[in-house]
SEKOL-509035 format. One line per 8 residues: number of its first residue (from 1); their letters; for each residue x, y, z of C-alpha. Coordinates in nm, 3 decimals, always signed. Example, Ala and Ser with C-alpha at 12.3 -4.5 7.8 and 13.67 -1.06 7.14 Angstrom:
<sites>
1> AS> +1.230/-0.450/+0.780  +1.367/-0.106/+0.714 .
</sites>
This chain:
<sites>
1> MKDSIAVI> +1.424/-2.126/-3.119  +1.183/-1.856/-3.005  +1.036/-1.863/-2.648  +0.680/-2.002/-2.616  +0.454/-1.771/-2.424  +0.155/-1.849/-2.191  -0.104/-1.593/-2.086  -0.279/-1.701/-1.765 .
9> GTGMMGGA> -0.597/-1.508/-1.743  -0.766/-1.358/-2.051  -0.969/-1.068/-1.915  -0.919/-0.716/-2.017  -0.551/-0.692/-1.974  -0.458/-1.052/-2.053  -0.666/-1.042/-2.361  -0.516/-0.711/-2.458 .
17> IIKSLKKS> -0.167/-0.858/-2.425  -0.248/-1.163/-2.640  -0.418/-0.942/-2.916  -0.138/-0.686/-2.915  +0.127/-0.960/-2.947  -0.056/-1.117/-3.233  -0.138/-0.793/-3.408  +0.209/-0.662/-3.380 .
25> GCSNKIIA> +0.351/-0.962/-3.568  +0.496/-1.156/-3.267  +0.571/-1.499/-3.408  +0.617/-1.681/-3.075  +0.376/-1.957/-2.998  +0.107/-1.827/-2.765  -0.106/-2.033/-2.545  -0.401/-1.869/-2.343 .
33> ADIRPKRL> -0.544/-2.019/-2.024  -0.874/-1.935/-1.866  -1.159/-2.118/-1.692  -1.409/-1.925/-1.902  -1.481/-2.093/-2.232  -1.634/-1.781/-2.394  -1.303/-1.583/-2.346  -1.111/-1.876/-2.508 .
41> QELEKMGI> -1.350/-1.906/-2.800  -1.276/-1.556/-2.925  -0.898/-1.604/-2.899  -0.918/-1.956/-3.075  -1.081/-1.756/-3.375  -0.739/-1.561/-3.392  -0.543/-1.890/-3.408  -0.432/-1.875/-3.041 .
49> LTTANNLE> -0.397/-2.210/-2.870  -0.607/-2.230/-2.553  -0.656/-2.447/-2.238  -0.855/-2.439/-1.924  -0.557/-2.590/-1.741  -0.317/-2.337/-1.604  -0.056/-2.603/-1.520  -0.058/-2.734/-1.882 .
57> AASNSDII> -0.004/-2.376/-2.014  +0.293/-2.310/-1.780  +0.456/-2.651/-1.845  +0.443/-2.589/-2.218  +0.588/-2.228/-2.214  +0.920/-2.058/-2.154  +0.754/-1.725/-2.050  +0.437/-1.698/-1.844 .
65> FISVKPSD> +0.222/-1.390/-1.802  +0.001/-1.398/-1.507  -0.291/-1.173/-1.562  -0.551/-1.231/-1.283  -0.695/-1.035/-1.002  -0.468/-0.970/-0.706  -0.676/-1.178/-0.484  -0.641/-1.483/-0.713 .
73> IGNVLKTI> -0.273/-1.476/-0.782  -0.163/-1.677/-0.489  -0.383/-1.969/-0.590  -0.267/-1.948/-0.950  +0.102/-1.958/-0.848  +0.044/-2.253/-0.627  -0.106/-2.443/-0.917  +0.189/-2.384/-1.150 .
81> KTEVDGKL> +0.485/-2.371/-0.908  +0.623/-2.711/-1.022  +0.656/-2.596/-1.380  +0.815/-2.248/-1.360  +1.158/-2.312/-1.207  +1.409/-2.104/-1.418  +1.146/-1.957/-1.629  +1.028/-1.594/-1.682 .
89> VISVAATV> +0.706/-1.522/-1.483  +0.560/-1.186/-1.576  +0.301/-1.062/-1.327  +0.038/-0.809/-1.448  -0.147/-0.819/-1.109  -0.172/-0.454/-0.984  -0.040/-0.385/-0.631  +0.119/-0.730/-0.576 .
97> PLNFLKKF> +0.499/-0.694/-0.489  +0.781/-0.906/-0.608  +0.848/-1.041/-0.269  +0.499/-1.178/-0.238  +0.529/-1.356/-0.575  +0.868/-1.501/-0.477  +0.708/-1.686/-0.174  +0.522/-1.894/-0.419 .
105> IPKAKIVR> +0.766/-1.947/-0.696  +1.112/-1.887/-0.545  +1.304/-2.043/-0.828  +1.128/-1.856/-1.111  +1.261/-1.543/-1.269  +0.995/-1.293/-1.166  +0.912/-0.963/-1.344  +0.624/-0.731/-1.236 .
113> IMPNVAAL> +0.466/-0.504/-1.497  +0.199/-0.236/-1.508  +0.072/-0.178/-1.867  -0.262/-0.006/-1.948  -0.557/-0.090/-2.176  -0.391/+0.100/-2.462  -0.194/-0.218/-2.521  -0.496/-0.307/-2.732 .
121> VQASYTAY> -0.371/-0.064/-2.997  +0.007/-0.104/-2.922  +0.014/+0.222/-2.736  +0.068/+0.125/-2.371  +0.307/+0.273/-2.136  +0.442/-0.032/-1.944  +0.655/+0.003/-1.636  +0.843/-0.304/-1.517 .
129> CCGENVNQ> +1.063/-0.410/-1.229  +1.255/-0.728/-1.202  +1.345/-0.987/-0.934  +1.712/-1.012/-0.826  +1.777/-1.320/-1.026  +1.661/-1.168/-1.360  +1.968/-1.110/-1.571  +2.035/-0.879/-1.866 .
137> KDKKRVIE> +1.957/-1.148/-2.121  +1.622/-1.202/-1.945  +1.550/-0.831/-1.952  +1.615/-0.818/-2.318  +1.358/-1.092/-2.370  +1.101/-0.900/-2.154  +1.168/-0.573/-2.329  +1.117/-0.728/-2.674 .
145> LLNFLGIC> +0.770/-0.854/-2.565  +0.665/-0.527/-2.384  +0.757/-0.328/-2.688  +0.493/-0.506/-2.882  +0.240/-0.339/-2.652  +0.376/+0.008/-2.681  +0.678/+0.157/-2.493  +0.822/+0.025/-2.173 .
153> EEVDEKYM> +1.053/+0.157/-1.898  +1.229/-0.010/-1.603  +1.149/+0.152/-1.260  +1.217/+0.099/-0.908  +0.941/-0.108/-0.749  +0.862/+0.175/-0.499  +0.702/+0.368/-0.782  +0.462/+0.097/-0.895 .
161> DAITALSG> +0.162/+0.222/-0.688  +0.205/+0.581/-0.837  +0.241/+0.432/-1.187  -0.067/+0.218/-1.137  -0.255/+0.538/-1.047  -0.104/+0.750/-1.317  -0.070/+0.543/-1.629  -0.252/+0.230/-1.540 .
169> SGPGYLSI> -0.569/+0.422/-1.458  -0.479/+0.704/-1.692  -0.707/+0.593/-1.988  -1.001/+0.649/-1.767  -0.902/+1.005/-1.688  -0.825/+1.098/-2.045  -1.144/+0.946/-2.160  -1.326/+1.196/-1.949 .
177> IIESLMYA> -1.119/+1.476/-2.112  -1.190/+1.345/-2.459  -1.551/+1.315/-2.388  -1.563/+1.674/-2.244  -1.379/+1.804/-2.552  -1.632/+1.622/-2.769  -1.930/+1.781/-2.593  -1.750/+2.117/-2.627 .
185> GLKVGLPR> -1.742/+2.057/-3.004  -2.113/+1.972/-3.002  -2.182/+2.294/-2.810  -2.020/+2.501/-3.072  -2.194/+2.322/-3.354  -1.973/+2.032/-3.475  -2.124/+1.714/-3.591  -2.076/+1.436/-3.338 .
193> TIALNSSA> -1.830/+1.230/-3.541  -1.616/+1.526/-3.617  -1.622/+1.647/-3.258  -1.515/+1.295/-3.129  -1.245/+1.225/-3.390  -1.082/+1.563/-3.359  -1.092/+1.552/-2.978  -0.935/+1.198/-2.957 .
201> QTVLGTGK> -0.669/+1.272/-3.234  -0.566/+1.591/-3.069  -0.506/+1.415/-2.732  -0.311/+1.137/-2.919  -0.111/+1.394/-3.125  -0.010/+1.609/-2.824  +0.118/+1.300/-2.636  +0.323/+1.212/-2.948 .
209> LVLDLQEH> +0.462/+1.564/-2.968  +0.577/+1.540/-2.604  +0.739/+1.207/-2.655  +0.885/+1.253/-2.993  +1.019/+1.599/-2.937  +1.114/+1.524/-2.570  +0.972/+1.870/-2.487  +0.803/+1.981/-2.165 .
217> PAKIKDMV> +0.423/+2.009/-2.209  +0.456/+2.388/-2.133  +0.662/+2.423/-2.448  +0.399/+2.256/-2.658  +0.143/+2.477/-2.505  +0.355/+2.778/-2.603  +0.389/+2.658/-2.954  +0.019/+2.722/-3.024 .
225> TTPGGTTI> -0.043/+3.020/-2.802  -0.024/+3.360/-2.977  -0.092/+3.714/-2.840  -0.461/+3.792/-2.844  -0.553/+3.458/-3.015  -0.793/+3.187/-2.945  -0.573/+2.955/-2.744  -0.492/+3.214/-2.478 .
233> EAIYELEG> -0.858/+3.284/-2.448  -0.926/+2.923/-2.379  -0.625/+2.874/-2.144  -0.745/+3.173/-1.946  -1.077/+2.987/-1.884  -0.902/+2.659/-1.795  -0.669/+2.809/-1.549  -0.974/+2.929/-1.341 .
241> SQIRQALM> -1.131/+2.571/-1.350  -0.890/+2.393/-1.092  -0.844/+2.117/-1.365  -0.485/+2.085/-1.269  -0.574/+2.030/-0.904  -0.852/+1.781/-0.990  -0.619/+1.569/-1.191  -0.337/+1.585/-0.930 .
249> NAVEAATK> -0.593/+1.477/-0.657  -0.727/+1.202/-0.869  -0.379/+1.042/-0.907  -0.306/+1.087/-0.543  -0.635/+0.920/-0.452  -0.572/+0.629/-0.688  -0.213/+0.587/-0.551  -0.352/+0.557/-0.201 .
257> KSQLIREK> -0.605/+0.311/-0.304  -0.347/+0.089/-0.473  -0.159/+0.097/-0.135  -0.477/+0.014/+0.054  -0.556/-0.286/-0.172  -0.216/-0.431/-0.101  -0.258/-0.387/+0.267  -0.593/-0.571/+0.258 .
265> LNV> -0.436/-0.859/+0.071  -0.165/-0.885/+0.338  +0.104/-0.879/+0.077 .
</sites>
């Protein structure tokens, strides 16, 4: 018998998880819980069971995703704590560590994850770390679900702030790059649709080259750089723009912000 799944909180990430599971052919029963009727109405049209009662969702499920704001997660865990003993509870709440979660649900099997919004198209990078009572069989169940969202990788929890900043927020940075490439295409005369599609697909394809070939990005760069050609002319301009430093500074700033949010929550 397959695990039944609850997703508590159906905002951007919770909704992305549900939609990705459904789109990827996950046949597990899914129940969505949220206090906002409009969010649930959209999911009901997809055939998802819904409820406004978090406790009901938890009691009728074997695996519970918690996808709420960090400031709300304590109250949610208090509500469902009587129904999660021995069950897998997967927290999507950014910045909130395992030891904080354990205070509320000490007998649950807790997993902390950091996906990104690319889960909507089954292309997320999802990092996860596990509580000490999560065994190999439990991990296998988690990996099977996270693979529906894209690719996943187990990490030490100490890296989660940096991963939140790099891949969790990453679609925001790359959207700026894609937009910039699109405008560059417009500047040299491309129609808007062609400029946007070619920019987005080029970013997607380059990432796939790195992952599928397991090559360093510098090797991919060399593959398209010929003496006296167009690519080296463009790279020369980029190297003078401080784009590397800007991206590194952005990720560093986001990492520090993640740490600061956790400190303010006293977790």
